MDTraj code that builds the backbone (N, CA, C; nanometers):
import mdtraj as md
import numpy as np

residues = "UNK UNK UNK UNK UNK UNK UNK UNK UNK UNK UNK UNK UNK UNK UNK UNK UNK UNK UNK UNK UNK UNK UNK UNK UNK UNK UNK UNK UNK UNK UNK UNK UNK UNK UNK UNK UNK UNK UNK UNK UNK UNK UNK UNK UNK UNK UNK UNK UNK UNK UNK UNK UNK UNK UNK UNK UNK UNK UNK UNK UNK UNK UNK UNK UNK UNK UNK UNK UNK UNK UNK UNK UNK UNK UNK".split()
xyz = np.array([
    [8.1867, 7.1163, 9.9608],
    [8.1562, 7.0505, 10.0861],
    [8.2801, 6.9782, 10.1414],
    [8.3578, 6.9206, 10.0509],
    [8.4786, 6.8503, 10.0924],
    [8.5772, 6.9494, 10.1537],
    [8.5837, 7.0708, 10.0961],
    [8.6737, 7.1730, 10.1507],
    [8.6384, 7.2061, 10.2958],
    [8.5095, 7.2149, 10.3241],
    [8.4658, 7.2466, 10.4593],
    [8.5031, 7.1351, 10.5567],
    [8.4894, 7.0116, 10.5156],
    [8.5255, 6.8983, 10.6012],
    [8.6759, 6.8985, 10.6288],
    [8.7552, 6.9294, 10.5275],
    [8.9002, 6.9366, 10.5453],
    [8.9360, 7.0493, 10.6418],
    [8.8727, 7.1646, 10.6247],
    [8.8990, 7.2792, 10.7121],
    [8.8630, 7.2456, 10.8561],
    [8.7471, 7.1854, 10.8773],
    [8.7050, 7.1495, 11.0126],
    [8.7964, 7.0440, 11.0738],
    [8.8428, 6.9482, 10.9942],
    [8.9336, 6.8453, 11.0437],
    [9.0676, 6.9022, 11.0871],
    [9.1228, 6.9879, 11.0049],
    [9.2508, 7.0502, 11.0391],
    [9.2355, 7.1395, 11.1618],
    [9.1262, 7.2137, 11.1692],
    [9.1024, 7.3007, 11.2845],
    [9.0848, 7.2205, 11.4126],
    [9.0133, 7.1089, 11.4041],
    [8.9958, 7.0238, 11.5221],
    [9.1305, 6.9658, 11.5660],
    [9.2128, 6.9264, 11.4712],
    [9.3460, 6.8760, 11.5041],
    [9.4314, 6.9824, 11.5709],
    [9.4273, 7.1044, 11.5188],
    [9.5018, 7.2147, 11.5800],
    [9.4548, 7.2388, 11.7226],
    [9.3233, 7.2371, 11.7408],
    [9.2682, 7.2618, 11.8729],
    [9.3107, 7.1534, 11.9719],
    [9.3075, 7.0291, 11.9298],
    [9.3443, 6.9198, 12.0197],
    [9.4926, 6.9252, 12.0574],
    [9.5758, 6.9652, 11.9639],
    [9.7192, 6.9768, 11.9933],
    [9.7439, 7.0897, 12.0936],
    [9.6769, 7.2015, 12.0759],
    [9.6999, 7.3177, 12.1617],
    [9.6212, 7.3132, 12.2918],
    [9.5242, 7.2248, 12.3036],
    [9.4398, 7.2193, 12.4220],
    [9.5193, 7.1851, 12.5477],
    [9.6150, 7.0966, 12.5362],
    [9.6939, 7.0566, 12.6528],
    [9.7656, 7.1763, 12.7153],
    [9.8217, 7.2616, 12.6306],
    [9.8959, 7.3762, 12.6816],
    [9.8040, 7.4865, 12.7337],
    [9.6809, 7.4918, 12.6843],
    [9.5918, 7.6017, 12.7200],
    [9.4888, 7.5653, 12.8267],
    [9.4900, 7.4432, 12.8770],
    [9.3896, 7.4028, 12.9754],
    [9.3943, 7.4891, 13.1013],
    [9.5118, 7.5231, 13.1476],
    [9.5261, 7.5983, 13.2721],
    [9.5118, 7.7491, 13.2509],
    [9.5197, 7.7941, 13.1277],
    [9.5144, 7.9373, 13.0964],
    [9.3792, 7.9682, 13.0319],
    [9.2800, 7.9991, 13.1143],
    [9.1426, 8.0171, 13.0649],
    [9.1291, 8.1362, 12.9706],
    [9.1926, 8.2495, 13.0040],
    [9.1801, 8.3679, 12.9185],
    [9.2399, 8.3426, 12.7808],
    [9.3563, 8.2806, 12.7782],
    [9.4209, 8.2525, 12.6502],
    [9.3414, 8.1507, 12.5697],
    [9.2777, 8.0563, 12.6376],
    [9.1941, 7.9579, 12.5688],
    [9.0743, 8.0244, 12.5024],
    [9.0125, 8.1188, 12.5724],
    [8.8973, 8.1901, 12.5156],
    [8.9397, 8.2725, 12.3943],
    [9.0517, 8.3412, 12.4054],
    [9.1016, 8.4208, 12.2920],
    [9.1374, 8.3296, 12.1750],
    [9.2030, 8.2182, 12.2053],
    [9.2410, 8.1223, 12.1012],
    [9.1173, 8.0691, 12.0297],
    [9.0150, 8.0316, 12.1043],
    [8.8927, 7.9790, 12.0440],
    [8.8210, 8.0852, 11.9610],
    [8.8238, 8.2090, 12.0082],
    [8.7603, 8.3177, 11.9332],
    [8.8292, 8.3382, 11.7981],
    [8.9614, 8.3453, 11.7996],
    [9.0362, 8.3662, 11.6760],
    [9.0230, 8.2448, 11.5839],
    [9.0270, 8.1244, 11.6405],
    [9.0122, 8.0029, 11.5602],
    [8.8744, 7.9969, 11.4953],
    [8.7707, 8.0318, 11.5708],
    [8.6341, 8.0316, 11.5160],
    [8.6202, 8.1342, 11.4049],
    [8.6771, 8.2526, 11.4253],
    [8.6729, 8.3556, 11.3219],
    [8.7451, 8.3079, 11.1958],
    [8.8599, 8.2446, 11.2134],
    [8.9353, 8.1928, 11.0986],
    [8.8610, 8.0824, 11.0259],
    [8.7974, 7.9942, 11.1011],
    [8.7187, 7.8870, 11.0389],
    [8.6042, 7.9473, 10.9580],
    [8.5417, 8.0497, 11.0131],
    [8.4326, 8.1158, 10.9407],
    [8.4790, 8.1782, 10.8109],
    [8.5961, 8.2428, 10.8141],
    [8.6488, 8.3025, 10.6915],
    [8.6866, 8.1967, 10.5883],
    [8.7498, 8.0883, 10.6348],
    [8.7843, 7.9803, 10.5420],
    [8.6605, 7.9139, 10.4836],
    [8.5565, 7.8970, 10.5658],
    [8.4327, 7.8363, 10.5171],
    [8.3664, 7.9272, 10.4138],
    [8.3662, 8.0581, 10.4401],
    [8.3088, 8.1520, 10.3426],
    [8.3858, 8.1477, 10.2112],
    [8.5161, 8.1369, 10.2211],
    [8.5987, 8.1269, 10.0994],
    [8.5732, 7.9949, 10.0274],
    [8.5526, 7.8876, 10.1019],
    [8.5287, 7.7572, 10.0409],
    [8.3956, 7.7551, 9.9649],
    [8.2977, 7.8313, 10.0141],
    [8.1678, 7.8378, 9.9477],
    [8.1590, 7.9537, 9.8490],
    [8.2725, 8.0172, 9.8213],
    [8.2843, 8.1256, 9.7234],
    [8.1923, 8.2427, 9.7567],
    [8.1802, 8.2748, 9.8858],
    [8.1050, 8.3918, 9.9270],
    [8.1960, 8.5129, 9.9210],
    [8.1378, 8.6285, 9.8957],
    [8.2177, 8.7498, 9.8869],
    [8.2494, 8.7986, 10.0283],
    [8.3762, 8.8118, 10.0572],
    [8.4219, 8.8581, 10.1877],
    [8.4616, 9.0047, 10.1718],
    [8.4011, 9.0936, 10.2535],
    [8.4344, 9.2355, 10.2374],
    [8.5790, 9.2644, 10.2756],
    [8.6344, 9.3635, 10.2107],
    [8.7721, 9.4038, 10.2338],
    [8.7774, 9.4902, 10.3600],
    [8.8591, 9.4549, 10.4603],
    [8.8679, 9.5356, 10.5826],
    [8.9205, 9.6770, 10.5580],
    [8.9928, 9.6961, 10.4493],
    [9.0447, 9.8290, 10.4187],
    [8.9314, 9.9273, 10.3927],
    [8.8187, 9.8808, 10.3411],
    [8.7044, 9.9695, 10.3163],
    [8.6520, 10.0303, 10.4458],
    [8.6542, 9.9556, 10.5547],
    [8.6104, 10.0076, 10.6844],
    [8.7064, 10.1155, 10.7326],
    [8.8358, 10.0919, 10.7170],
    [8.9354, 10.1907, 10.7589],
    [8.9201, 10.3193, 10.6775],
    [8.8990, 10.3055, 10.5486],
    [8.8784, 10.4229, 10.4626],
    [8.7535, 10.4980, 10.5056],
    [8.6461, 10.4259, 10.5347],
    [8.5205, 10.4878, 10.5770],
    [8.5392, 10.5659, 10.7064],
    [8.6177, 10.5115, 10.7984],
    [8.6371, 10.5775, 10.9278],
    [8.7292, 10.6986, 10.9196],
    [8.8341, 10.6914, 10.8401],
    [8.9347, 10.7958, 10.8404],
    [8.9170, 10.9005, 10.7302],
    [8.8312, 10.8775, 10.6323],
    [8.8158, 10.9729, 10.5227],
    [8.7644, 11.1089, 10.5713],
    [8.6615, 11.1150, 10.6583],
    [8.6181, 11.2480, 10.7042],
    [8.7277, 11.3230, 10.7808],
    [8.8035, 11.2528, 10.8615],
    [8.9108, 11.3168, 10.9367],
    [9.0199, 11.3668, 10.8418],
    [9.0511, 11.2893, 10.7402],
    [9.1521, 11.3290, 10.6421],
    [9.1068, 11.4530, 10.5658],
    [8.9797, 11.4551, 10.5267],
    [8.9279, 11.5723, 10.4560],
    [8.9312, 11.6957, 10.5455],
    [8.9009, 11.6782, 10.6729],
    [8.9031, 11.7899, 10.7674],
    [9.0440, 11.8446, 10.7840],
    [9.1421, 11.7551, 10.7969],
    [9.2808, 11.7983, 10.8116],
    [9.3301, 11.8650, 10.6826],
    [9.2937, 11.8106, 10.5678],
    [9.3359, 11.8694, 10.4395],
    [9.2755, 12.0074, 10.4175],
    [9.1600, 12.0326, 10.4778],
    [9.0984, 12.1647, 10.4586],
    [9.1836, 12.2750, 10.5227],
    [9.2650, 12.2424, 10.6212],
    [9.3523, 12.3434, 10.6828],
    [9.4703, 12.3788, 10.5919],
    [9.5072, 12.2912, 10.5014],
    [9.6244, 12.3147, 10.4169],
    [9.5896, 12.3682, 10.2792],
    [9.4651, 12.3956, 10.2532],
    [9.4266, 12.4492, 10.1216],
    [9.4214, 12.5993, 10.1242],
])
top = md.Topology()
chain = top.add_chain()
for i, resn in enumerate(residues, 1):
    res = top.add_residue(resn, chain, resSeq=i)
    for name in ("N", "CA", "C"):
        top.add_atom(name, md.element.get_by_symbol(name[0]), res)
traj = md.Trajectory(xyz[None], top)
């Protein structure tokens, strides 16, 4: 629980520091908040020792059929 409070405190501090520069740039602010929220979620999941799936598994799942199809031409 302490880890989550530390993560939220640091994230809030980062946001407050960067808010001044991003006030006039709405699109960049939305992107910044999206990435910051995603990062906070990942850090919180790690703090609670939840299993985070490996993004490489998604890439393998998507490209394996195409790789097998291409390899079939060279056999």
